[in-house]
C-alpha positions as CSV (number, residue, x, y, z in Angstrom):
1,M,-6.2,-49.1,-18.7
2,K,-7.5,-46.1,-20.8
3,T,-9.7,-45.0,-17.9
4,Q,-6.8,-45.0,-15.5
5,S,-4.6,-43.1,-17.9
6,R,-7.4,-40.5,-18.4
7,L,-7.9,-40.2,-14.7
8,L,-4.2,-39.8,-14.1
9,N,-4.0,-37.1,-16.8
10,C,-7.0,-35.3,-15.3
11,V,-5.5,-35.4,-11.8
12,I,-2.2,-34.1,-13.1
13,G,-4.0,-31.3,-15.0
14,I,-5.9,-30.2,-11.9
15,L,-2.8,-30.2,-9.8
16,S,-0.9,-28.2,-12.4
17,I,-3.7,-25.6,-12.5
18,A,-3.7,-25.3,-8.7
19,F,0.1,-24.9,-8.6
20,V,0.2,-22.3,-11.3
21,S,-2.8,-20.4,-9.7
22,S,-1.2,-20.4,-6.2
23,R,2.1,-19.3,-7.6
24,A,0.5,-16.5,-9.6
25,S,-1.4,-15.2,-6.6
26,A,1.9,-15.2,-4.5
27,E,3.6,-13.3,-7.3
28,D,0.8,-10.8,-7.6
29,K,0.9,-10.0,-3.9
30,V,2.3,-6.5,-3.3
31,D,5.1,-6.4,-0.8
32,F,4.7,-3.3,1.4
33,E,8.3,-2.9,2.4
34,K,9.8,-3.5,-1.0
35,Q,7.1,-1.8,-3.2
36,V,4.9,0.6,-1.2
37,L,7.2,2.0,1.4
38,P,9.7,3.4,-1.1
39,I,6.8,5.4,-2.6
40,L,5.7,6.7,0.8
41,K,9.4,7.6,1.6
42,S,9.9,9.5,-1.6
43,K,6.5,11.3,-1.6
44,C,4.9,11.4,1.8
45,I,7.1,10.7,4.8
46,K,8.9,14.1,4.8
47,C,5.7,15.7,6.1
48,H,4.1,12.8,7.9
49,T,6.9,11.9,10.3
50,D,7.5,12.8,14.0
51,K,11.2,13.7,13.4
52,D,12.7,16.5,11.5
53,D,15.8,16.2,9.3
54,K,18.0,16.5,12.4
55,G,16.1,14.0,14.4
56,A,14.3,16.5,16.6
57,A,10.7,15.8,17.5
58,K,8.0,17.5,15.4
59,K,4.3,17.1,14.8
60,P,3.3,15.2,11.7
61,K,1.1,17.1,9.2
62,G,-2.6,16.5,9.9
63,G,-1.6,14.2,12.8
64,L,-0.9,11.5,10.3
65,L,2.2,9.4,11.0
66,L,3.4,7.3,8.0
67,T,6.6,6.1,9.6
68,T,5.0,3.2,11.5
69,A,2.4,0.5,10.6
70,E,0.4,1.6,13.7
71,G,0.5,5.3,12.6
72,I,-0.8,4.4,9.1
73,K,-3.6,2.2,10.6
74,K,-4.6,4.9,13.1
75,G,-4.9,7.6,10.5
76,G,-5.0,11.3,10.8
77,K,-7.0,13.7,12.9
78,E,-8.8,15.4,10.1
79,D,-12.5,14.5,9.4
80,G,-11.9,11.3,11.4
81,D,-10.5,9.9,8.2
82,K,-9.4,6.4,7.7
83,V,-6.2,6.7,5.8
84,L,-6.2,3.0,5.2
85,I,-9.2,0.6,5.0
86,A,-7.8,-2.9,4.2
87,G,-9.5,-4.4,1.2
88,K,-11.2,-1.1,0.2
89,S,-8.8,1.2,-1.7
90,A,-11.7,3.2,-3.0
91,D,-12.7,4.2,0.6
92,S,-9.1,4.8,1.8
93,T,-8.1,8.4,2.1
94,L,-4.5,7.6,1.2
95,V,-5.7,6.7,-2.3
96,K,-8.3,9.5,-2.6
97,V,-5.9,12.4,-1.8
98,M,-3.2,11.1,-4.3
99,A,-5.8,11.1,-7.1
100,L,-7.1,14.6,-6.5
101,P,-6.0,17.3,-9.0
102,E,-2.9,19.2,-7.8
103,S,-5.0,22.4,-7.5
104,D,-7.3,20.8,-4.8
105,D,-6.5,21.9,-1.3
106,K,-6.6,18.2,-0.1
107,A,-4.3,16.9,-2.8
108,M,-1.2,15.1,-1.6
109,P,1.5,15.9,-1.8
110,P,0.4,19.5,-1.8
111,E,1.3,21.8,-4.7
112,G,4.9,22.9,-4.4
113,K,5.8,20.1,-1.9
114,G,7.2,17.6,-4.4
115,D,6.2,15.5,-7.4
116,R,2.8,13.9,-7.4
117,V,2.5,10.1,-7.0
118,S,2.4,8.6,-10.5
119,K,-0.7,6.7,-11.7
120,E,1.4,3.5,-11.8
121,D,2.4,4.0,-8.1
122,Q,-1.2,4.8,-7.2
123,D,-2.4,1.6,-8.8
124,L,0.3,-0.4,-6.9
125,I,-0.9,1.1,-3.6
126,K,-4.5,0.4,-4.5
127,K,-3.6,-3.2,-5.3
128,W,-1.8,-3.5,-1.9
129,I,-4.8,-2.1,0.0
130,D,-7.3,-4.3,-2.0
131,G,-5.1,-7.3,-1.2
132,G,-5.5,-6.8,2.5
133,A,-2.9,-4.0,3.2
134,D,-0.4,-6.5,4.7
135,F,2.6,-4.8,6.3
136,G,4.5,-8.1,6.7
137,A,7.1,-7.9,9.4
138,W,7.6,-4.1,8.9
139,K,6.8,-2.1,12.1
140,G,8.3,1.3,11.1
141,V,11.0,3.3,9.5
142,A,14.4,3.1,11.3
143,K,15.1,6.3,13.1
């Protein structure tokens, strides 16, 4: 009887750990549309869109379109950069240019073009990229 009771307690313990672990990892996952997109909208999309404020066509800065998942995955035209390398935030240009000093010519957003991306928001973007850079159902910003 004691052996069965110990075995049952052991099984319950293992299942509890598995449940808490899977729940924690789901909670830790960064939601692109709810958490990352608002950062891009407030700091980046003004220059990296294919429409101006009046809806007229324009060229996105550096050829980088941040208003669609495909545009982000494609990257910009400069240096053949990979703006986003899923699982590798340290190699993703998106992260690198946000972390540069404001005085650097490649820093984003550029000096005088808006507030810098906070360290907290940079860390969130890194976490999203390192977690696989999942866009979920998001395809692009509504025009």
